[in-house]
C-alpha positions in Angstrom: 23.3 6.2 -25.3 23.6 2.4 -25.6 23.9 0.5 -22.3 27.1 -1.1 -23.4 28.7 2.3 -23.8 27.5 3.3 -20.4 29.1 0.2 -18.8 32.4 0.8 -20.5 32.5 4.4 -19.5 31.6 3.6 -15.9 34.3 0.9 -15.7 36.9 3.4 -17.0 35.7 6.0 -14.5 36.2 3.5 -11.6 39.9 3.4 -12.4 40.0 7.1 -11.9 38.0 6.7 -8.6 40.7 4.2 -7.5 43.4 6.9 -7.9 41.4 9.7 -6.3 39.9 7.8 -3.3 36.3 7.9 -4.4 33.5 6.5 -2.3 33.5 2.7 -2.2 32.1 -0.3 -0.4 33.7 -1.8 2.7 33.0 -2.5 6.3 33.6 0.5 8.5 35.3 0.4 11.9 33.1 -1.1 14.7 31.3 1.0 17.3 33.7 2.4 19.9 36.0 5.4 20.2 35.0 8.0 17.5 38.7 8.8 17.0 39.3 5.3 15.8 41.7 2.7 17.1 42.7 0.7 14.1 46.3 0.3 12.9 45.3 1.5 9.4 44.7 5.0 10.8 41.9 7.0 12.4 39.6 6.8 9.4 40.5 3.4 8.1 38.1 0.7 7.1 38.1 -3.0 8.0 39.1 -5.5 5.3 36.1 -7.4 4.1 36.5 -11.2 4.3 33.9 -13.6 2.8 33.3 -17.3 2.1 31.6 -16.9 -1.3 33.9 -19.5 -2.8 33.8 -22.0 0.2 37.0 -20.6 1.8 37.8 -17.4 3.6 39.3 -14.7 1.3 39.2 -11.0 0.7 36.1 -9.8 -1.0 38.1 -8.0 -3.7 39.9 -11.3 -4.6 36.6 -13.1 -5.4 36.0 -12.8 -9.2 32.2 -12.3 -8.9 29.9 -9.3 -8.2 29.0 -9.5 -4.5 27.7 -7.3 -1.7 28.3 -7.8 2.0 26.0 -6.5 4.8 27.7 -6.9 8.2 26.4 -6.9 11.7 27.1 -3.2 12.2 25.1 -2.3 9.1 22.2 -4.5 10.1 22.1 -2.7 13.5 22.4 0.8 11.9 19.4 0.0 9.6 17.3 -1.5 12.4 16.9 -4.5 10.1 15.2 -7.5 11.7 14.7 -9.8 8.7 16.6 -10.7 5.6 14.0 -8.8 3.6 15.1 -5.5 5.3 18.6 -5.6 3.9 17.4 -5.1 0.3 17.3 -1.3 0.9 21.1 -1.4 1.1 22.0 -3.7 -1.7 21.4 -2.7 -5.4 19.9 -5.3 -7.7 18.2 -7.2 -4.9 14.5 -7.0 -4.4 12.0 -8.9 -2.2 8.3 -9.2 -2.8 5.4 -10.2 -0.5 7.1 -8.7 2.6 3.8 -9.1 4.6 3.1 -12.5 3.3 5.6 -15.2 4.2 3.8 -17.7 2.0 4.3 -15.6 -1.1 7.8 -14.3 -0.4 10.0 -13.9 -3.4 13.6 -12.7 -3.9 15.1 -11.4 -7.2 18.7 -10.6 -8.1 19.3 -8.5 -11.2 15.6 -8.5 -11.7 15.2 -12.3 -12.0 13.7 -14.4 -9.3 10.6 -16.2 -8.2 8.3 -17.3 -5.4 7.5 -21.0 -4.8 4.0 -21.1 -3.5 3.5 -24.0 -5.9 5.3 -27.1 -4.4 6.2 -28.2 -7.9 8.2 -25.0 -8.5 11.6 -24.1 -6.9 13.0 -20.7 -6.1 15.5 -19.2 -8.5 17.8 -17.5 -6.0 19.3 -19.9 -3.6 19.3 -18.8 0.1 21.9 -20.6 2.3 22.4 -20.6 6.0 25.9 -21.4 7.0 26.3 -23.3 3.7 23.0 -25.2 3.9 20.3 -24.6 1.3 17.2 -23.5 3.3 14.5 -24.3 0.7 11.3 -22.6 -0.3 9.9 -19.1 -0.3 8.5 -19.5 3.2 12.1 -19.6 4.5 13.2 -16.4 2.9 12.0 -14.1 5.7 14.8 -15.1 8.1 15.1 -13.2 11.4 18.5 -11.6 11.6 19.6 -13.3 14.9 23.2 -13.9 15.7 24.3 -12.9 12.2 27.9 -12.1 11.4 27.2 -11.0 7.8 25.0 -11.6 4.7 26.8 -12.2 1.4 24.8 -11.4 -1.8 26.3 -13.2 -4.8 25.0 -11.9 -8.1 24.9 -13.9 -11.3 24.9 -17.7 -11.7 26.5 -19.6 -8.8 25.9 -23.1 -10.0 29.4 -24.4 -9.7 29.9 -24.0 -6.0 26.3 -23.6 -4.8 24.4 -26.5 -6.1 20.7 -25.8 -5.9 18.9 -23.5 -8.4 21.2 -20.5 -8.3 21.1 -19.4 -11.9 20.3 -15.8 -10.9 22.4 -15.6 -7.7 22.7 -16.7 -4.2 22.4 -15.3 -0.7 24.7 -16.7 1.9 23.8 -16.0 5.5 26.8 -16.5 7.9 26.1 -16.7 11.6 28.6 -15.9 14.4 30.5 -18.9 15.7 30.8 -19.6 19.4 34.0 -18.3 20.9 36.1 -18.9 24.0 34.8 -15.7 25.7 31.8 -15.4 28.0 29.7 -12.7 26.4 26.2 -11.9 25.4 23.6 -9.3 24.4 20.1 -8.5 25.6 17.9 -6.3 23.3 14.4 -4.8 23.8 12.7 -3.0 20.9 9.3 -1.2 21.3 7.6 0.5 18.5 4.3 1.7 17.0 1.6 -0.8 16.0 2.2 -2.3 19.5 5.5 -3.8 18.4 7.4 -5.6 21.0 10.7 -7.4 20.0 12.9 -9.0 22.6 16.0 -10.9 21.9 19.1 -12.3 23.6 22.3 -14.2 22.8 24.8 -15.7 25.1 28.2 -17.3 24.4 29.4 -19.9 27.0 32.9 -21.4 26.9 32.2 -24.9 28.2 35.8 -26.2 28.2 39.2 -25.3 26.8 38.2 -26.7 23.4 34.4 -26.2 23.3 31.8 -23.4 23.4 28.1 -22.9 23.1 26.2 -19.9 21.7 22.4 -19.6 22.1 20.1 -16.9 20.7 16.4 -16.3 21.0 14.1 -13.6 19.5 10.4 -13.0 20.1 8.5 -10.6 17.9 5.0 -9.3 18.5 3.1 -6.6 16.5 -0.4 -5.6 15.6 -1.4 -5.6 12.0 -0.8 -2.7 9.6 -4.1 -3.3 7.8 -7.7 -2.6 9.0 -10.5 -5.0 8.3 -13.8 -3.1 7.9 -15.9 -6.2 8.4 -15.0 -6.7 12.1 -12.7 -3.8 13.0 -9.7 -6.1 13.4 -6.1 -5.3 12.4 -4.5 -8.0 10.2 -1.0 -8.8 9.0 0.3 -9.0 12.6 3.4 -10.7 13.9 3.6 -13.5 16.5 7.0 -15.0 16.0 9.7 -16.8 18.0 13.0 -18.0 16.6 15.9 -19.7 18.4 19.3 -20.9 17.3 21.9 -22.9 19.2 25.4 -23.7 18.1 28.0 -25.9 19.7 31.7 -25.6 18.6 34.4 -28.1 19.4 38.1 -28.0 18.5 39.6 -31.1 20.0 42.8 -30.4 18.2 44.2 -27.6 16.1 43.2 -29.6 13.0 39.7 -30.8 13.8 36.7 -28.5 14.0 33.1 -29.6 14.8 30.2 -27.2 14.6 26.7 -28.4 15.4 23.7 -26.1 14.8 20.0 -26.3 15.5 17.4 -23.7 14.8 13.6 -23.3 15.2 11.0 -20.8 14.1 7.4 -20.6 15.1 4.7 -18.1 14.0 1.4 -19.6 15.2 -1.9 -18.2 14.1 -0.8 -15.0 12.5 -3.3 -12.9 10.6 -1.4 -13.0 7.4 -2.0 -10.6 4.5 -3.2 -12.1 1.4 -3.1 -9.7 -1.5 -5.5 -6.7 -1.4 -8.4 -6.7 -3.9 -8.7 -3.7 -6.2 -11.9 -5.0 -7.8 -14.9 -7.0 -6.7 -14.7 -10.8 -6.7 -15.1 -11.3 -10.4 -13.0 -8.3 -11.6 -16.1 -6.6 -12.9 -16.1 -3.3 -11.0 -14.5 -1.5 -8.1 -14.9 -2.8 -4.5 -18.1 -1.6 -2.8 -16.4 -0.6 0.5 -14.1 2.2 1.7 -11.1 0.9 -0.2 -8.4 3.0 1.3 -4.8 1.9 0.9 -4.6 -0.1 4.1 -8.3 -1.2 4.2 -9.8 -4.6 3.5 -13.2 -6.1 3.9 -12.9 -9.8 4.6 -15.7 -11.8 6.3 -13.1 -14.3 7.4 -9.7 -13.0 8.6 -6.9 -14.9 6.8 -4.7 -16.8 9.2 -1.3 -18.5 8.8 0.6 -20.9 11.0 4.3 -21.3 10.1 6.9 -23.6 11.7 10.3 -24.4 10.4 13.7 -25.4 11.6 16.6 -27.7 11.1 19.8 -29.3 12.3 23.3 -29.3 10.8 26.7 -30.8 11.5 29.7 -29.1 9.9 32.9 -31.1 10.5 36.3 -30.2 9.0 39.8 -31.6 9.3 43.0 -30.1 8.1 45.8 -32.5 7.1 49.5 -31.8 7.6 49.9 -30.6 4.0 47.2 -28.0 4.5 44.4 -29.8 2.6 41.1 -29.6 4.4 38.3 -32.2 4.3 34.8 -30.9 5.2 31.4 -32.5 5.6 28.1 -30.6 6.0 25.1 -32.7 6.9 21.7 -31.1 7.4 18.0 -31.7 7.9 15.4 -29.0 7.4 11.6 -28.8 7.5 8.9 -26.2 6.8 5.3 -26.4 7.6 2.6 -23.8 6.7 -1.1 -24.0 7.1 -3.6 -21.1 6.6 -7.0 -20.0 5.6 -7.7 -17.6 2.7 -10.8 -15.5 2.0 -10.8 -16.6 -1.7 -13.6 -14.3 -2.7 -11.8 -11.2 -1.2 -15.1 -9.8 0.1 -17.4 -9.6 3.1 -19.6 -12.4 1.7 -19.2 -15.9 3.0 -18.9 -17.2 -0.5 -15.6 -19.0 -1.0 -12.7 -19.8 1.4 -9.6 -22.1 1.1 -7.7 -24.0 3.8 -4.2 -24.7 2.5 -1.4 -26.6 4.1 2.1 -27.2 2.7 4.9 -29.2 4.3 8.5 -29.6 3.1 11.3 -31.7 4.5 14.7 -32.1 3.1 18.1 -33.7 3.7 21.3 -32.5 2.3 24.8 -33.8 2.4 27.9 -32.1 1.1 31.5 -33.3 1.1 34.3 -30.9 0.3 38.1 -31.2 -0.2 40.0 -27.9 -0.3 43.6 -27.4 -1.1 45.9 -25.3 1.1 45.8 -21.6 0.4 48.6 -19.3 -0.7 49.9 -21.8 -3.4 50.3 -21.2 -7.1 47.7 -23.9 -7.7 44.6 -24.0 -5.5 41.6 -26.3 -5.9 38.2 -27.3 -4.4 36.4 -30.6 -5.1 33.0 -31.7 -3.8 30.0 -33.9 -3.8 26.4 -32.7 -3.1 23.3 -34.7 -2.4 19.8 -33.2 -1.9 16.5 -34.9 -1.2 13.2 -33.1 -0.6 9.6 -34.4 0.0 7.0 -31.6 -0.5 3.3 -32.2 0.4 0.2 -30.1 0.0 -3.3 -30.4 1.3 -5.9 -27.8 0.1 -9.6 -27.6 0.5 -11.7 -24.9 -1.2 -15.0 -24.5 0.6 -18.2 -22.8 -0.7 -20.0 -20.8 2.0 -23.6 -19.8 2.6 -23.4 -17.1 -0.1 -21.9 -19.3 -2.7 -25.1 -19.5 -4.8 -25.2 -15.7 -4.9 -22.0 -15.7 -6.9 -23.1 -18.7 -9.0 -21.4 -21.5 -7.0 -22.9 -24.7 -5.6 -22.9 -25.2 -1.8 -20.8 -28.2 -0.8 -18.8 -28.7 2.4 -15.7 -29.7 0.4 -16.1 -28.2 -3.0 -12.6 -28.7 -4.2 -9.8 -30.7 -2.7 -6.1 -31.2 -3.6 -3.7 -33.7 -2.3 -0.3 -34.0 -3.7 3.4 -34.9 -3.1 6.5 -33.9 -5.1 9.7 -35.8 -4.4 13.0 -34.3 -5.6 16.4 -36.0 -5.5 19.6 -34.7 -6.9 23.3 -35.6 -7.0 26.2 -33.6 -8.2 30.0 -33.4 -8.2 31.9 -30.2 -8.7 35.4 -28.9 -8.9 37.0 -25.5 -8.9 40.7 -24.7 -9.7 42.7 -21.5 -9.6 46.1 -21.1 -11.1 48.2 -18.0 -10.3 50.4 -17.4 -13.3 52.1 -14.5 -11.6 51.4 -12.5 -8.4 49.1 -10.4 -10.4 47.4 -12.7 -12.9 45.2 -15.7 -12.0 42.7 -17.9 -13.8 39.9 -20.0 -12.3 38.0 -22.8 -13.9 35.0 -24.6 -12.4 32.5 -27.2 -13.3 29.5 -28.9 -11.7 27.9 -32.0 -13.2 24.6 -33.2 -11.7 21.4 -35.1 -12.2 18.0 -34.3 -10.6 14.9 -36.4 -10.6 11.3 -35.3 -9.7 8.2 -37.4 -9.3 4.7 -36.4 -8.3 1.4 -37.9 -7.4 -1.4 -35.3 -7.5 -5.2 -35.5 -7.0 -7.7 -32.7 -7.6 -11.4 -33.4 -7.1 -14.7 -31.6 -6.4 -17.9 -30.1 -7.6 -16.4 -26.6 -7.9 -13.8 -27.8 -10.5 -16.2 -27.7 -13.4 -17.7 -24.3 -12.5 -14.2 -22.8 -12.2 -12.7 -24.5 -15.3 -10.5 -26.7 -13.1 -9.4 -30.3 -13.7 -10.6 -33.3 -11.8 -8.5 -36.4 -11.6 -5.1 -37.9 -10.6 -1.9 -36.9 -12.1 1.3 -39.0 -11.7 4.5 -38.2 -13.5 8.3 -38.3 -13.2 11.1 -36.5 -14.9 14.9 -36.6 -14.8 17.3 -33.8 -15.8 21.1 -33.8 -16.3 23.0 -30.5 -15.9 26.4 -29.0 -16.2 27.4 -25.5 -15.0 30.9 -24.4 -16.0 32.5 -21.2 -14.7 35.6 -19.4 -15.9 37.3 -16.2 -14.7 40.4 -14.2 -15.1 41.7 -11.9 -12.3 44.3 -9.3 -12.6 45.7 -7.3 -9.6 46.5 -3.8 -10.7 48.0 -3.6 -7.3 47.5 -5.4 -4.1 44.4 -3.4 -3.2 42.8 -3.1 -6.7 41.6 -6.1 -8.7 39.9 -6.4 -12.1 38.1 -9.6 -13.2 36.4 -11.1 -16.2 33.9 -13.9 -15.6 31.8 -16.3 -17.8 29.4 -18.6 -15.9 26.5 -20.8 -16.5 23.6 -21.6 -14.2 20.7 -24.0 -14.4 17.3 -24.5 -12.7 15.5 -27.8 -13.0 12.1 -28.2 -14.6 9.1 -29.5 -12.9 5.3 -29.5 -12.6 2.7 -26.8 -12.6 0.8 -28.0 -9.5 -1.3 -25.1 -8.2 -5.0 -25.0 -8.9 -4.8 -27.0 -12.1 -6.8 -25.8 -15.1 -8.8 -28.4 -17.0 -7.3 -27.0 -20.2 -3.8 -28.1 -19.0 -4.6 -31.4 -17.5 -3.0 -33.8 -17.8 -0.7 -33.3 -20.8 0.6 -29.8 -20.3 1.7 -29.6 -16.7 5.4 -30.0 -17.3 7.7 -27.1 -17.8 11.3 -27.4 -19.1 14.5 -26.6 -17.2 16.0 -23.2 -17.7 19.6 -22.1 -18.0 21.5 -18.8 -17.9 24.8 -17.8 -19.4 26.5 -14.8 -17.7 29.3 -12.5 -18.8 30.8 -10.1 -16.2 33.6 -7.5 -16.2 34.4 -5.7 -13.0 36.8 -3.9 -10.8 37.2 -3.8 -7.0 39.4 -1.9 -4.8 40.3 -1.2 -1.1 42.2 1.8 0.3 42.8 3.1 3.7 39.6 5.1 3.8 37.6 3.7 0.8 36.7 0.7 -1.2 34.5 0.2 -4.2 33.1 -2.4 -6.6 31.8 -1.8 -10.1 30.6 -4.6 -12.5 29.0 -4.7 -15.9 27.1 -7.8 -16.9 25.2 -9.5 -19.7 23.0 -12.6 -19.0 21.1 -14.7 -21.5 18.3 -16.9 -20.2 17.2 -19.9 -22.2 13.7 -21.4 -21.4 13.2 -19.0 -18.4 10.4 -20.4 -16.4 7.7 -17.7 -16.2 4.2 -17.4 -14.8 1.9 -16.4 -17.7 -1.7 -15.3 -17.7 -3.5 -17.1 -20.6 -7.1 -17.4 -21.7 -7.1 -21.2 -21.4 -10.7 -21.5 -22.8 -13.6 -19.1 -23.2 -14.2 -17.4 -19.9 -11.4 -19.2 -18.1 -8.2 -17.2 -17.8 -5.5 -18.8 -15.7 -1.8 -18.8 -14.8 0.5 -21.3 -16.4 4.2 -21.9 -16.1 5.8 -21.5 -19.5 9.3 -21.2 -20.9 10.6 -18.0 -22.6 13.8 -16.5 -23.7 15.2 -13.4 -21.9 18.2 -11.1 -21.8 19.4 -8.9 -19.0 22.3 -6.5 -19.0 23.4 -3.7 -16.8 25.9 -2.2 -14.4 26.1 -2.1 -10.6 28.2 0.0 -8.3 28.7 0.1 -4.5 31.1 2.2 -2.5 32.1 3.5 0.9 34.2 6.5 1.8 35.1 7.3 5.4 35.6 11.0 5.3 36.7 11.4 8.9 36.7 9.0 11.9 33.2 10.1 12.6 31.7 10.5 9.1 31.2 7.8 6.5 29.2 7.6 3.3 28.0 4.4 1.7 26.1 4.2 -1.6 25.3 2.2 -4.6 23.2 2.0 -7.8 22.3 -0.4 -10.5 21.0 0.1 -14.1 19.3 -2.9 -15.8 17.8 -3.7 -19.1 15.7 -6.9 -18.9 14.0 -7.8 -22.2 11.9 -10.8 -23.2 13.9 -12.0 -26.2 11.7 -15.0 -27.3 8.2 -14.7 -25.9 5.7 -15.6 -28.5 2.4 -16.3 -26.7 3.8 -15.2 -23.3 1.8 -11.9 -23.0 -1.6 -11.7 -21.3 -4.1 -14.1 -22.9 -1.4 -15.4 -25.3 -0.2 -12.2 -27.0 3.4 -11.9 -28.2 5.6 -10.3 -25.5 8.9 -10.4 -27.5 10.8 -7.1 -27.0 8.9 -6.1 -23.9 10.3 -5.8 -20.4 10.4 -8.7 -18.0 7.9 -8.6 -15.1 9.2 -7.3 -11.8 12.4 -5.7 -13.1 13.2 -2.1 -12.2 15.5 -0.3 -14.6 17.2 1.5 -11.8 17.9 1.1 -8.1 20.0 3.2 -5.8 20.7 3.8 -2.1 22.8 6.4 -0.1 23.7 5.8 3.5 25.3 8.5 5.8 26.7 7.5 9.2 27.8 10.1 11.7 29.5 9.4 15.1 31.0 11.6 17.7 31.3 12.3 21.4 28.3 13.5 23.2 29.0 17.1 24.3 30.8 17.3 27.7 30.3 13.6 28.5 32.1 10.4 28.0 29.2 9.1 25.9 29.1 8.9 22.1 26.2 9.3 19.7 25.8 7.7 16.3 23.3 8.7 13.6 22.4 6.6 10.5 20.4 8.0 7.6 19.5 5.7 4.7 17.7 6.6 1.5 16.7 4.0 -1.1 15.0 4.1 -4.5 13.6 1.4 -6.7 12.4 2.4 -10.1 9.1 1.5 -11.8 8.4 -2.0 -13.1 5.6 -4.1 -14.6 3.8 -7.1 -13.0 3.2 -9.0 -16.2 4.5 -9.4 -19.8 1.8 -7.1 -21.1 3.7 -4.0 -19.9 0.3 -2.2 -19.6 -0.2 0.8 -17.3 -4.0 0.5 -16.8 -6.9 -1.9 -17.4 -10.5 -1.2 -18.2 -13.1 -3.2 -16.2 -16.3 -4.6 -17.8 -18.1 -1.8 -15.9 -16.2 0.7 -18.1 -13.9 2.0 -15.3 -10.3 2.4 -16.1 -7.9 1.8 -13.2 -4.2 1.7 -12.6 -3.0 -1.9 -13.0 0.1 -3.9 -13.8 2.5 -0.8 -13.8 4.2 -0.6 -10.4 5.4 2.9 -9.6 8.9 3.7 -8.3 9.3 4.0 -4.5 11.6 6.1 -2.4 12.1 5.1 1.3 14.0 6.9 4.0 15.1 5.2 7.3 17.0 6.7 10.2 18.5 5.6 13.6 20.0 7.7 16.4 21.8 6.0 19.2 23.8 6.8 22.4 26.4 4.5 24.0 29.5 4.6 26.1 33.0 4.1 24.8 33.4 0.3 24.3 29.7 -0.2 23.7 28.6 -1.8 27.0 25.1 -0.6 26.3 23.2 1.3 23.7 19.9 3.2 23.5 18.5 4.1 20.1 15.5 5.8 18.4 14.7 4.4 14.9 12.3 4.9 12.1 11.6 3.1 8.8 9.7 4.6 5.8 9.8 7.9 7.7 7.7 9.8 5.2 5.0 7.1 5.2 5.2 6.4 1.5 2.3 4.2 0.2 3.7 1.8 -2.4 2.7 -1.4 -4.2 5.0 -4.4 -4.8 3.0 -5.8 -7.6 -0.3 -6.7 -9.2 -2.0 -9.9 -10.1 -5.3 -11.8 -10.4 -6.9 -14.7 -8.6 -9.1 -17.8 -9.3 -12.3 -15.9 -10.0 -10.7 -13.0 -11.9 -10.3 -10.7 -8.8 -7.6 -8.1 -9.5 -5.3 -7.8 -6.6 -2.2 -5.9 -5.4 0.6 -6.6 -2.8 1.2 -3.5 -0.7 4.1 -2.2 1.3 4.7 -1.4 4.9 3.6 2.0 6.4 5.9 4.1 8.6 7.2 2.3 11.6 9.3 3.7 14.5 10.4 2.9 18.0 13.0 2.8 20.7 15.6 0.1 21.3 17.8 -0.7 24.2 20.8 -3.1 24.2 23.1 -4.4 26.9 26.3 -6.2 26.1 28.2 -8.2 28.6 
């Protein structure tokens, strides 16, 4: 059956669901009395309010496909980082979960990592409206979080930085006028120790301060045969402070500062599945969680920022808002580049980003026939890198010269962009509305890059200085129609465009690309969506069908650059994705609720001549990293503990991500020069089961919980790749974890 037919049938079916009270997505009632205490009835759900379009509104009134993960859901899933929420949101996947340097996020199968300082992420991640930057920032600790909004499809009109696949909007809890706080201790296997606390302090009649701190310690999941050490550990501290002032009913000032430190972690570079040169299988006990590195990879990460969010509401209801922010990220680490027990090749790599953003908004009063938003956005980033590849004592054994600094890189990329945007909604009737938006911007990038060293010629790498600058103009229109079938059921049609600027391929630069083939072009996406959303007393739902065409999609491609010198380049291809996504929650009784969702995606390379491995034609093949299907089911049970005033709550979550490919070749295996055929490139589907059981008194003054993630200890791979010397590598998932948690609320 054609996918378009499936979409149309599912959309039609959702109308029937609306009438019958089918499972749907919504926020459930907070912890408390299992009999319920909301006005809507004992089994009612809370209305979901979001800021996906810069102002607070009901989720069902926003004409885009979005998912919301609230604080209660985060607690039920024992989720500690942003990556953990992916198991409860269809069409969202994260890669490199044990490797903050190579983190990536995809929405509807399209995303990217930004290890290369000349390459930006494709899904914008925002913290209280501030773009937080590169891949190293994706693994946010979920501290003091009110909700996480996942916005699918291009969001370029209202979110201005590289959101042609979607955006993730993290919303923290504002300070309040109440003295309150939480202390949390979480102890688990692998010597995990996580301690956190938040406190809210009213400092006057019009001001309040909220401070939160979390410290996470854990031993590594992986075992290094060379020295018996565990690697991929955690040693992380994060703090956030917010000050809120409301001098008058019309003026609101919110100041925020956050800091994250992860010093000297033993990070997990990808796991080798061959010897250094990809000739044969490793010569050690290559069990799933084993490695054999003579030098343990380490990573030091520090990041943070400050923001000032000031808004003023005029007498006519128009609101002026300014968001000023500064953010920085620093990462330095050492890689065992030969992936072996030999002291042959290592790399010291340091990247540093600093950025300033300024946004001005003017928002009309709500509840009028004509509503509008106008804004200006400024972004400036300086990105620096400093890398040294060093040949060790055994370098000559693998054919490399010995030199204290065999290859060095120094470089900077400066990015500056300006844009203006507007978004208007006109309500023709109480049921029918139209929204038109447009962002117009310009972005410039410049680089000065130097790569030198004796190793360059041996590895087929360039030597020299590269200096270049580019400038791009962009426009991202957005149009939608919304029709209310009734107050609690809304359909929408949306057409939107997104853009991502071009740049420079500035990783380890191949001599075959230098200096004339380092640029890559900007990409754009055009998205068509048709959806329906609804809320009822005990249920809500969201169903969307979409079709997205990508022009000049920026893609990593493995090419044979010259005889014996394969390498990754950033090229531009055409792609098309289409599919359907559904989420729903149904509260069966006050103590029983079911939440679930699924997505079906077809993602095809539509114009990919030369994009396959070593320059083959990949047209008609599946895009790398895209699973055709994803699904999750979540069951929450809550009731009184027998013959006591206590209550218990049980959460069981099952998630599934279907198979995918790691490259444009769509191959399932590869044959090594030794004649051995091994699984490679095809990533099998994975099923994960998580659970949490807690006990707490009525009102939730404290809570004690047992939790487990990946309960059946599934071994799974995120993806495959290759490195500088042809080593075939894989990125592997997290084994079973479990523990006990205690919380006190005051």
